[in-house]
Each structure stands twice: as C-alpha cells, then as structure tokens.
C-alpha positions as CSV (number, residue, x, y, z in Angstrom):
1,X,4.5,-44.3,16.4
2,X,5.4,-40.3,17.0
3,X,6.0,-39.3,20.5
4,X,4.2,-36.5,21.9
5,X,7.3,-34.3,22.1
6,X,8.0,-34.8,18.8
7,X,4.5,-33.9,17.6
8,X,4.9,-30.6,19.6
9,X,8.3,-30.0,18.0
10,X,7.0,-30.5,14.5
11,X,4.0,-28.1,15.4
12,X,6.2,-25.5,16.7
13,X,8.4,-25.9,13.4
14,X,5.4,-25.4,11.2
15,X,4.3,-22.5,13.1
16,X,7.6,-20.8,12.9
17,X,7.6,-21.3,9.2
18,X,3.8,-20.2,8.8
19,X,3.8,-17.1,11.2
20,X,6.1,-15.2,9.0
21,X,4.4,-15.8,5.8
22,X,1.1,-15.0,7.0
23,X,2.5,-11.7,8.4
24,X,4.0,-10.8,4.8
25,X,0.7,-11.6,3.1
26,X,-1.3,-9.4,5.5
27,X,0.9,-6.4,5.3
28,X,1.0,-6.7,1.4
29,X,-2.8,-7.0,1.2
30,X,-3.5,-4.0,3.5
31,X,-0.8,-2.1,1.5
32,X,-2.6,-3.0,-1.9
33,X,-5.9,-1.8,-0.5
34,X,-4.3,1.5,0.4
35,X,-2.9,2.1,-2.9
36,X,-6.2,1.1,-4.7
37,X,-7.7,3.4,-2.5
38,X,-5.4,6.4,-3.4
39,X,-5.6,5.3,-7.1
40,X,-9.3,6.0,-6.6
41,X,-8.7,9.4,-5.1
42,X,-6.2,10.3,-8.1
43,X,-8.7,9.4,-10.4
44,X,-11.2,11.6,-9.0
45,X,-8.6,14.3,-8.7
46,X,-8.2,14.3,-12.6
47,X,-11.9,15.5,-13.2
48,X,-10.6,18.8,-11.8
49,X,-10.2,21.5,-14.5
50,X,-6.8,22.0,-16.1
51,X,-4.1,23.9,-14.2
52,X,-5.3,22.5,-10.9
53,X,-2.7,20.7,-8.4
54,X,-3.6,18.2,-5.7
55,X,-1.2,17.5,-3.1
56,X,-1.4,14.7,-0.5
57,X,0.9,13.9,2.3
58,X,1.4,10.3,2.9
59,X,1.6,8.6,6.5
60,X,5.3,8.2,5.9
61,X,5.8,12.1,5.7
62,X,6.2,12.1,1.9
63,X,4.4,14.5,-0.3
64,X,2.6,13.6,-3.5
65,X,1.9,16.6,-5.8
66,X,-0.1,15.7,-9.0
67,X,-0.7,18.7,-11.7
68,X,-3.9,18.3,-13.7
69,X,-3.7,19.2,-17.1
70,X,-1.5,21.8,-18.8
71,X,-1.6,25.3,-17.4
72,X,-0.6,27.8,-19.9
73,X,1.5,30.5,-18.8
74,X,2.7,33.6,-20.6
75,X,6.3,33.5,-20.1
76,X,7.7,36.9,-22.0
C-alpha cells in the first residue's frame, strides 16, 4: 500500500509536469486565434482598390504594411 506522503509527492510531480504543458497549449491557442483574426482582417483589406495601402501596428510595436494590388506610377 502506498503511503499518503508518497501519493502527495507523486501528485506534485504530475502537477509540475502538466502545468507548463497546459500553459504552452493555452498560449499557442490564443496566439493562433489572434493570427486567424489578423488573416480575416487582411483578407478584407485585399478588397480595397489597387494601389491602396493598409498599415497595422501590432502589440509588440512592429508595423505591418500591406500594399494592395499594383499602383502604376509614371517614372519618367
């Protein structure tokens, strides 16, 4: 028969192993959800007329600029 302190030790060992895995899973899940929403946003942005530009600033401070279509310029 297993003593109570052994059961508690095993429980803490399992908890110590499972907790970081759950944290990683949750972080990836919410990151994937944000990227899906961003993809939807960019798909809508592509419906803008050619030559349009969409600029987005992300939470980490980086900027994303998307040029829509081809803007023809006269470079004489």
